[in-house]
MDTraj code that builds the backbone (N, CA, C; nanometers):
import mdtraj as md
import numpy as np

residues = "UNK UNK UNK UNK UNK UNK UNK UNK UNK UNK UNK UNK UNK UNK UNK UNK UNK UNK UNK UNK UNK UNK UNK UNK UNK UNK UNK UNK UNK UNK UNK UNK UNK UNK UNK UNK UNK UNK UNK UNK UNK UNK UNK UNK UNK UNK UNK UNK UNK UNK UNK UNK UNK UNK UNK UNK UNK UNK UNK UNK UNK UNK UNK UNK UNK UNK UNK UNK UNK UNK UNK UNK UNK UNK UNK UNK UNK UNK UNK UNK UNK UNK UNK UNK UNK UNK UNK UNK UNK UNK UNK UNK UNK UNK UNK UNK UNK UNK UNK UNK UNK UNK UNK UNK UNK UNK UNK UNK UNK UNK UNK UNK UNK UNK UNK UNK UNK UNK UNK UNK UNK UNK UNK UNK UNK UNK UNK UNK UNK UNK UNK UNK UNK UNK UNK UNK UNK UNK UNK UNK UNK UNK UNK UNK UNK UNK UNK UNK UNK UNK UNK UNK UNK UNK UNK UNK".split()
xyz = np.array([
    [0.3026, -4.6154, -3.5132],
    [0.1812, -4.5779, -3.4089],
    [0.2211, -4.6465, -3.2942],
    [0.2399, -4.7643, -3.2926],
    [0.2592, -4.8426, -3.1579],
    [0.3861, -4.7749, -3.0762],
    [0.4825, -4.7580, -3.1622],
    [0.6254, -4.6952, -3.1252],
    [0.5709, -4.5719, -3.0282],
    [0.4890, -4.4666, -3.0967],
    [0.4825, -4.3481, -3.0385],
    [0.4004, -4.3901, -2.8987],
    [0.3043, -4.4761, -2.8892],
    [0.2355, -4.4978, -2.7898],
    [0.3029, -4.5268, -2.6621],
    [0.4088, -4.6079, -2.6792],
    [0.5214, -4.6590, -2.6047],
    [0.6016, -4.5508, -2.5445],
    [0.6482, -4.4317, -2.6370],
    [0.7196, -4.3320, -2.6108],
    [0.6255, -4.2419, -2.5036],
    [0.4998, -4.2282, -2.5354],
    [0.4103, -4.1639, -2.4501],
    [0.4012, -4.2230, -2.3169],
    [0.3869, -4.3553, -2.3096],
    [0.3843, -4.4375, -2.1880],
    [0.4972, -4.4231, -2.1126],
    [0.6286, -4.3995, -2.1808],
    [0.7398, -4.3833, -2.1075],
    [0.7365, -4.2515, -2.0173],
    [0.6704, -4.1406, -2.0665],
    [0.6727, -4.0440, -1.9757],
    [0.5780, -4.0357, -1.8625],
    [0.5054, -4.1443, -1.8568],
    [0.3986, -4.1320, -1.7324],
    [0.5022, -4.1475, -1.6082],
    [0.5936, -4.2220, -1.5942],
    [0.6437, -4.2282, -1.4512],
    [0.7013, -4.0883, -1.4297],
    [0.7529, -4.0129, -1.5207],
    [0.8062, -3.8732, -1.4936],
    [0.6983, -3.7845, -1.4410],
    [0.5701, -3.8017, -1.5080],
    [0.4494, -3.7304, -1.4779],
    [0.4038, -3.7706, -1.3579],
    [0.4145, -3.8901, -1.3173],
    [0.3680, -3.9498, -1.2041],
    [0.4562, -3.8660, -1.0797],
    [0.5891, -3.8711, -1.0886],
    [0.6757, -3.8174, -1.0082],
    [0.6639, -3.6587, -0.9821],
    [0.6225, -3.6033, -1.0971],
    [0.6013, -3.4648, -1.0889],
    [0.4834, -3.4456, -1.0011],
    [0.3715, -3.4928, -1.0416],
    [0.2580, -3.4960, -0.9719],
    [0.2589, -3.5159, -0.8233],
    [0.3453, -3.6061, -0.7947],
    [0.3643, -3.6491, -0.6370],
    [0.4431, -3.5434, -0.5815],
    [0.5481, -3.4951, -0.6572],
    [0.6233, -3.3780, -0.5947],
    [0.5379, -3.2353, -0.5713],
    [0.4516, -3.2042, -0.6736],
    [0.3670, -3.1211, -0.6397],
    [0.2629, -3.1380, -0.5344],
    [0.2059, -3.2554, -0.5069],
    [0.1278, -3.2974, -0.4073],
    [0.1977, -3.2629, -0.2693],
    [0.3110, -3.3104, -0.2625],
    [0.3924, -3.2902, -0.1569],
    [0.4181, -3.1560, -0.1027],
    [0.4461, -3.0730, -0.2116],
    [0.4758, -2.9278, -0.2000],
    [0.3411, -2.8593, -0.1504],
    [0.2462, -2.8974, -0.1907],
    [0.0991, -2.8408, -0.1779],
    [0.0766, -2.8630, -0.0342],
    [0.0927, -2.9933, 0.0184],
    [0.0760, -3.0418, 0.1566],
    [0.1632, -2.9455, 0.2533],
    [0.2646, -2.9599, 0.2062],
    [0.3796, -2.8837, 0.3125],
    [0.3303, -2.7188, 0.3199],
    [0.2839, -2.6707, 0.2045],
    [0.2103, -2.5160, 0.2147],
    [0.1013, -2.5293, 0.2983],
    [0.0083, -2.6070, 0.2787],
    [-0.1226, -2.6243, 0.3668],
    [-0.0642, -2.6283, 0.5079],
    [0.0216, -2.7102, 0.5341],
    [0.0850, -2.7361, 0.7134],
    [0.1246, -2.5962, 0.7462],
    [0.1966, -2.5229, 0.6627],
    [0.2502, -2.4113, 0.7061],
    [0.1454, -2.3035, 0.7148],
    [0.0349, -2.3121, 0.6452],
    [-0.0608, -2.2053, 0.6382],
    [-0.1393, -2.2351, 0.7710],
    [-0.1712, -2.3825, 0.8054],
    [-0.2411, -2.4215, 0.9079],
    [-0.1716, -2.3755, 1.0728],
    [-0.0269, -2.3680, 1.0591],
    [0.0419, -2.3309, 1.1554],
    [0.0354, -2.1928, 1.1891],
    [0.0400, -2.1075, 1.0577],
    [0.0120, -1.9487, 1.0756],
    [-0.1096, -1.9239, 1.1250],
    [-0.1965, -1.9967, 1.1066],
    [-0.3451, -1.9684, 1.1354],
    [-0.3700, -1.9957, 1.2802],
    [-0.3022, -2.1011, 1.3518],
    [-0.3072, -2.1427, 1.4885],
    [-0.2464, -2.0210, 1.5660],
    [-0.1456, -1.9534, 1.5128],
    [-0.0629, -1.8486, 1.5772],
    [-0.1700, -1.7194, 1.5945],
    [-0.2330, -1.6948, 1.5076],
    [-0.3437, -1.5798, 1.4948],
    [-0.4425, -1.5937, 1.6203],
    [-0.4621, -1.4486, 1.6836],
    [-0.5635, -1.4560, 1.7853],
    [-0.6878, -1.4920, 1.7343],
    [-0.7790, -1.5598, 1.8127],
    [-0.9054, -1.5711, 1.7763],
    [-0.9889, -1.4537, 1.8081],
    [-1.1056, -1.4398, 1.7388],
    [-1.1854, -1.3351, 1.7409],
    [-1.2957, -1.3523, 1.8594],
    [-1.2857, -1.4671, 1.9405],
    [-1.3814, -1.4818, 2.0587],
    [-1.3437, -1.4154, 2.1740],
    [-1.4059, -1.4203, 2.2865],
    [-1.3909, -1.3454, 2.4177],
    [-1.2621, -1.4385, 2.4675],
    [-1.2409, -1.5571, 2.4525],
    [-1.1308, -1.6256, 2.5278],
    [-0.9770, -1.5901, 2.4643],
    [-0.9943, -1.5191, 2.3626],
    [-0.8528, -1.5041, 2.2993],
    [-0.7930, -1.3880, 2.3658],
    [-0.6571, -1.3981, 2.3859],
    [-0.5871, -1.2902, 2.4425],
    [-0.5062, -1.2192, 2.3316],
    [-0.4427, -1.1105, 2.3537],
    [-0.3817, -1.0319, 2.2750],
    [-0.2349, -1.0804, 2.2573],
    [-0.1888, -1.1510, 2.3422],
    [-0.0513, -1.2060, 2.3327],
    [-0.0470, -1.3391, 2.2752],
    [0.0777, -1.3680, 2.2159],
    [0.0893, -1.5096, 2.1798],
    [0.1521, -1.5944, 2.2622],
    [0.1172, -1.7227, 2.2713],
    [0.1824, -1.8148, 2.3602],
    [0.2946, -1.8863, 2.3109],
    [0.3738, -1.9259, 2.3746],
    [0.4785, -2.0200, 2.3433],
    [0.5765, -1.9385, 2.2758],
    [0.6621, -2.0127, 2.1783],
    [0.7419, -1.9418, 2.0975],
    [0.7044, -1.8986, 1.9597],
    [0.5508, -1.8975, 1.9580],
    [0.5110, -1.8469, 1.8367],
    [0.5390, -1.7170, 1.7925],
    [0.5589, -1.6568, 1.6883],
    [0.5989, -1.5256, 1.6539],
    [0.4652, -1.4740, 1.5877],
    [0.4554, -1.3483, 1.5928],
    [0.3298, -1.2793, 1.5479],
    [0.3127, -1.2946, 1.3951],
    [0.2002, -1.2882, 1.3329],
    [0.2054, -1.2915, 1.1861],
    [0.2198, -1.1722, 1.1246],
    [0.3105, -1.1461, 1.0211],
    [0.3562, -1.0292, 0.9813],
    [0.3264, -1.0567, 0.8239],
    [0.2942, -0.9170, 0.7584],
    [0.2660, -0.9072, 0.6181],
    [0.3410, -0.7840, 0.5721],
    [0.4331, -0.8070, 0.4875],
    [0.4758, -0.6897, 0.4266],
    [0.4246, -0.6317, 0.2943],
    [0.3863, -0.5092, 0.2900],
    [0.2951, -0.4525, 0.1748],
    [0.3830, -0.3436, 0.1142],
    [0.3832, -0.3806, -0.0229],
    [0.4589, -0.2679, -0.1076],
    [0.3630, -0.1959, -0.1934],
    [0.3907, -0.0463, -0.1723],
    [0.3185, 0.0379, -0.2662],
    [0.4088, 0.1045, -0.3636],
    [0.3596, 0.1183, -0.4860],
    [0.4296, 0.1689, -0.5724],
    [0.3422, 0.3063, -0.6190],
    [0.4108, 0.4115, -0.5534],
    [0.3455, 0.5460, -0.5490],
    [0.4296, 0.6162, -0.6480],
    [0.3543, 0.6781, -0.7750],
    [0.4216, 0.7384, -0.8742],
    [0.4390, 0.8938, -0.8456],
    [0.5488, 0.9446, -0.9090],
    [0.5659, 1.0798, -0.8890],
    [0.4491, 1.1740, -0.9345],
    [0.3967, 1.2694, -0.8296],
    [0.2912, 1.3658, -0.8855],
    [0.3637, 1.4594, -0.9698],
    [0.3246, 1.4582, -1.0988],
    [0.4070, 1.5666, -1.1857],
    [0.3351, 1.7089, -1.1756],
    [0.2234, 1.7181, -1.1094],
    [0.2016, 1.8478, -1.0981],
    [0.1052, 1.9256, -1.1926],
    [0.0467, 1.8454, -1.2802],
    [-0.0358, 1.8992, -1.3878],
    [-0.1924, 1.8962, -1.3355],
    [-0.2898, 1.9823, -1.4078],
    [-0.4108, 1.9822, -1.3565],
    [-0.4689, 1.8664, -1.4140],
    [-0.5039, 1.7694, -1.3297],
    [-0.5487, 1.6187, -1.3673],
    [-0.6086, 1.5837, -1.2263],
    [-0.7605, 1.6016, -1.2090],
    [-0.8144, 1.5517, -1.1067],
    [-0.8048, 1.4151, -1.0910],
    [-0.7921, 1.3199, -1.1786],
    [-0.7958, 1.1797, -1.1556],
    [-0.6553, 1.1176, -1.1163],
    [-0.5588, 1.1882, -1.1797],
    [-0.4368, 1.1667, -1.1302],
    [-0.4068, 1.2140, -0.9841],
    [-0.4677, 1.3288, -0.9535],
    [-0.4273, 1.3831, -0.8196],
    [-0.5235, 1.2753, -0.7137],
    [-0.6332, 1.2366, -0.7324],
    [-0.7274, 1.1429, -0.6590],
    [-0.6402, 1.0071, -0.6466],
    [-0.5939, 0.9521, -0.7553],
    [-0.5160, 0.8290, -0.7603],
    [-0.3932, 0.8276, -0.6596],
    [-0.3320, 0.9496, -0.6821],
    [-0.1945, 0.9727, -0.5909],
    [-0.2379, 0.9780, -0.4559],
    [-0.3286, 1.0620, -0.4059],
    [-0.3676, 1.0802, -0.2814],
    [-0.4236, 0.9534, -0.2215],
    [-0.4949, 0.8811, -0.2949],
    [-0.5362, 0.7589, -0.2251],
    [-0.4426, 0.6377, -0.2092],
    [-0.3313, 0.6359, -0.3201],
    [-0.2254, 0.5635, -0.2844],
    [-0.1505, 0.5921, -0.1631],
    [-0.1258, 0.7416, -0.1361],
    [-0.0612, 0.7613, -0.0209],
    [-0.1372, 0.7451, 0.1120],
    [-0.2860, 0.7592, 0.0862],
    [-0.3514, 0.7272, 0.2179],
    [-0.3530, 0.5806, 0.2494],
    [-0.3405, 0.5129, 0.1607],
    [-0.3167, 0.3542, 0.1683],
    [-0.2026, 0.3013, 0.2284],
    [-0.1038, 0.3871, 0.1899],
    [0.0425, 0.3626, 0.2254],
    [0.0424, 0.4249, 0.3815],
    [-0.0237, 0.5102, 0.4422],
    [-0.0112, 0.5767, 0.5456],
    [-0.1169, 0.4956, 0.6366],
    [-0.1874, 0.4283, 0.5849],
    [-0.2997, 0.3456, 0.6807],
    [-0.1922, 0.2229, 0.7091],
    [-0.1069, 0.1985, 0.6693],
    [-0.0138, 0.0709, 0.7192],
    [0.1062, 0.1172, 0.7792],
    [0.1469, 0.2335, 0.7862],
    [0.2556, 0.3067, 0.8272],
    [0.2128, 0.4069, 0.9258],
    [0.2824, 0.4241, 1.0450],
    [0.2531, 0.5346, 1.1442],
    [0.3300, 0.6444, 1.1010],
    [0.2896, 0.7500, 1.0449],
    [0.3444, 0.8880, 1.0167],
    [0.2745, 0.9861, 1.0838],
    [0.3359, 1.0999, 1.1278],
    [0.2723, 1.2195, 1.1962],
    [0.2263, 1.2979, 1.0485],
    [0.1393, 1.3989, 1.0674],
    [0.0954, 1.4750, 0.9680],
    [0.2209, 1.5426, 0.8988],
    [0.3248, 1.5919, 0.9702],
    [0.4397, 1.6523, 0.8985],
    [0.5020, 1.5435, 0.8134],
    [0.5266, 1.4449, 0.8831],
    [0.6067, 1.3454, 0.7847],
    [0.5204, 1.2587, 0.6825],
    [0.3868, 1.2857, 0.6879],
    [0.3044, 1.2280, 0.5622],
    [0.3439, 1.3281, 0.4630],
    [0.3351, 1.4692, 0.4907],
    [0.3468, 1.5861, 0.3983],
    [0.4916, 1.5726, 0.3389],
    [0.5778, 1.5403, 0.4032],
    [0.7215, 1.5341, 0.3788],
    [0.7362, 1.4358, 0.2544],
    [0.6838, 1.3274, 0.3030],
    [0.6818, 1.1967, 0.2220],
    [0.6314, 1.2140, 0.0819],
    [0.5050, 1.2806, 0.1077],
    [0.4174, 1.3104, -0.0195],
    [0.4893, 1.4112, -0.1166],
    [0.5738, 1.5069, -0.0579],
    [0.6421, 1.5897, -0.1409],
    [0.7734, 1.5333, -0.2173],
    [0.8172, 1.4200, -0.1403],
    [0.9078, 1.3324, -0.1962],
    [0.8791, 1.2609, -0.3266],
    [0.7444, 1.2474, -0.3086],
    [0.6753, 1.1693, -0.4228],
    [0.6063, 1.2498, -0.5372],
    [0.6610, 1.3802, -0.5245],
    [0.6066, 1.4910, -0.6291],
    [0.7254, 1.5550, -0.6985],
    [0.7028, 1.6043, -0.8050],
    [0.7844, 1.6909, -0.8997],
    [0.8414, 1.7910, -0.7889],
    [0.9655, 1.8283, -0.8168],
    [1.0141, 1.9563, -0.7484],
    [0.9278, 2.0761, -0.7484],
    [0.8619, 2.1281, -0.8625],
    [0.7921, 2.2404, -0.8698],
    [0.6693, 2.2287, -0.7667],
    [0.6142, 2.0958, -0.7296],
    [0.5075, 2.1082, -0.6408],
    [0.5545, 2.1352, -0.4953],
    [0.6692, 2.0942, -0.4594],
    [0.7428, 2.1201, -0.3447],
    [0.7528, 2.2722, -0.3359],
    [0.7738, 2.3569, -0.4323],
    [0.8060, 2.4802, -0.4430],
    [0.6698, 2.5481, -0.4290],
    [0.5820, 2.5069, -0.4965],
    [0.4398, 2.5552, -0.4824],
    [0.3914, 2.5475, -0.3221],
    [0.4029, 2.4282, -0.2745],
    [0.3804, 2.3906, -0.1289],
    [0.4492, 2.5177, -0.0189],
    [0.5551, 2.5209, -0.0583],
    [0.6262, 2.6118, 0.0355],
    [0.5796, 2.7559, 0.0258],
    [0.5645, 2.7885, -0.0973],
    [0.4765, 2.9488, -0.1338],
    [0.3493, 2.9469, -0.0823],
    [0.2814, 2.8452, -0.0939],
    [0.1451, 2.8369, -0.0147],
    [0.1489, 2.8429, 0.1131],
    [0.2405, 2.7659, 0.1864],
    [0.2336, 2.7944, 0.3242],
    [0.2851, 2.9207, 0.3797],
    [0.3852, 3.0018, 0.3054],
    [0.4236, 3.1272, 0.3551],
    [0.3109, 3.2274, 0.3080],
    [0.2306, 3.2129, 0.2091],
    [0.1179, 3.2970, 0.1914],
    [0.0126, 3.2863, 0.3054],
    [-0.0132, 3.1685, 0.3472],
    [-0.1114, 3.1183, 0.4471],
    [-0.0642, 3.1852, 0.5746],
    [0.0614, 3.1826, 0.5994],
    [0.1094, 3.2313, 0.7419],
    [0.0895, 3.3621, 0.7391],
    [0.1165, 3.4416, 0.6154],
    [0.1119, 3.5830, 0.6199],
    [-0.0400, 3.6362, 0.6200],
    [-0.1112, 3.5676, 0.5539],
    [-0.2566, 3.6140, 0.5439],
    [-0.3523, 3.5787, 0.6900],
    [-0.3090, 3.4771, 0.7084],
    [-0.3992, 3.4224, 0.8437],
    [-0.3388, 3.4334, 0.9745],
    [-0.2009, 3.4144, 0.9712],
    [-0.1299, 3.4089, 1.1044],
    [-0.1357, 3.2804, 1.1857],
    [-0.2497, 3.2313, 1.2058],
    [-0.2858, 3.1284, 1.2826],
    [-0.2924, 2.9878, 1.2064],
    [-0.3570, 2.9736, 1.0796],
    [-0.3766, 2.8461, 1.0141],
    [-0.2676, 2.7701, 1.0132],
    [-0.1444, 2.8113, 0.9715],
    [-0.0347, 2.7397, 0.9696],
    [0.0636, 2.7632, 1.0475],
    [0.0706, 2.8400, 1.1559],
    [0.1815, 2.8841, 1.2474],
    [0.2075, 2.7618, 1.3198],
    [0.1363, 2.6458, 1.3347],
    [0.1643, 2.5276, 1.3658],
    [0.1806, 2.4451, 1.2410],
    [0.2426, 2.3230, 1.2428],
    [0.2648, 2.2421, 1.1494],
    [0.1250, 2.2224, 1.0732],
    [0.1344, 2.2338, 0.9320],
    [-0.0257, 2.1899, 0.8730],
    [-0.0498, 2.0508, 0.8805],
    [-0.1735, 2.0230, 0.8879],
    [-0.2334, 1.8733, 0.9142],
    [-0.2209, 1.8072, 0.7693],
    [-0.2431, 1.6787, 0.7556],
    [-0.2534, 1.6057, 0.6213],
    [-0.3407, 1.6585, 0.5483],
    [-0.4790, 1.6562, 0.6174],
    [-0.5985, 1.7079, 0.5487],
    [-0.5833, 1.8457, 0.4846],
    [-0.5182, 1.9401, 0.5486],
    [-0.4855, 2.0831, 0.4910],
    [-0.4124, 2.0500, 0.3579],
    [-0.3057, 1.9608, 0.3777],
    [-0.2249, 1.9575, 0.2437],
    [-0.3099, 1.8691, 0.1441],
    [-0.3806, 1.7808, 0.1603],
    [-0.4868, 1.7335, 0.0743],
    [-0.5725, 1.8199, 0.0064],
    [-0.6387, 1.9043, 0.0989],
    [-0.7316, 2.0089, 0.0435],
    [-0.6463, 2.1022, -0.0466],
    [-0.5482, 2.1492, -0.0320],
    [-0.4496, 2.2506, -0.1163],
    [-0.4130, 2.1879, -0.2279],
    [-0.3864, 2.0691, -0.2259],
    [-0.3076, 1.9923, -0.3589],
    [-0.4580, 1.9749, -0.4394],
    [-0.5464, 1.9426, -0.3781],
    [-0.6830, 1.9372, -0.4754],
    [-0.7273, 2.0621, -0.5331],
    [-0.7085, 2.1676, -0.4516],
    [-0.7455, 2.3096, -0.4894],
    [-0.6453, 2.3596, -0.6039],
    [-0.5312, 2.3242, -0.5945],
    [-0.4293, 2.3410, -0.6960],
    [-0.4401, 2.2929, -0.8194],
    [-0.4432, 2.1434, -0.8053],
    [-0.4361, 2.0530, -0.9206],
    [-0.5875, 2.0080, -0.9878],
    [-0.6703, 2.0427, -0.9316],
    [-0.8023, 2.0044, -1.0157],
    [-0.8297, 2.1011, -1.0929],
    [-0.9147, 2.0780, -1.2004],
    [-0.9792, 2.1671, -1.2859],
    [-1.0880, 2.2345, -1.1926],
    [-1.1088, 2.3671, -1.2124],
    [-1.1883, 2.4398, -1.1338],
    [-1.3262, 2.3745, -1.1228],
    [-1.3729, 2.3318, -1.2369],
    [-1.5083, 2.2517, -1.2236],
    [-1.5049, 2.1207, -1.1374],
    [-1.3832, 2.0604, -1.1619],
    [-1.3771, 1.9301, -1.0876],
    [-1.3664, 1.9582, -0.9261],
    [-1.2999, 2.0775, -0.9013],
    [-1.2746, 2.0813, -0.7588],
    [-1.4047, 2.1280, -0.6917],
    [-1.4958, 2.2076, -0.7611],
    [-1.6206, 2.2533, -0.7293],
    [-1.7186, 2.1300, -0.7250],
    [-1.7047, 2.0315, -0.7978],
    [-1.8024, 1.9125, -0.7974],
    [-1.7572, 1.8150, -0.6606],
    [-1.6433, 1.8331, -0.6512],
    [-1.6003, 1.7348, -0.5292],
    [-1.5844, 1.7863, -0.3838],
])
top = md.Topology()
chain = top.add_chain()
for i, resn in enumerate(residues, 1):
    res = top.add_residue(resn, chain, resSeq=i)
    for name in ("N", "CA", "C"):
        top.add_atom(name, md.element.get_by_symbol(name[0]), res)
traj = md.Trajectory(xyz[None], top)
């Protein structure tokens, strides 16, 4: 038993070294965080929009995993897909046309075929609605109309 306690005691210097290393790493991270915070503009009136000195702007990379829209009648899947796309577009500058093209890249091929047919029919029936490039909201509404259950679409 005494030998086991000596063995456990022998591990203490290693534990101490690990704890010290973790503490140094934590302190280094906190210092880096403090430097980043100093580079950010302040919310008060004295803050300027430009960064001083050699400081670089704070940049965050955001990754979105946008699934392929399978084009089945499923209001929840359509809502989730459209919300993910809207989130992506909120951090990326896309025109309405680019948003629609990107969305169609994230959809099954028959959804693209449906959209092309939809646009052709709208051009023929109204002449003016889609004579210019359709807006993102037009696309959203058309997707909902096509892929919601009839009752779900009427409710929303």
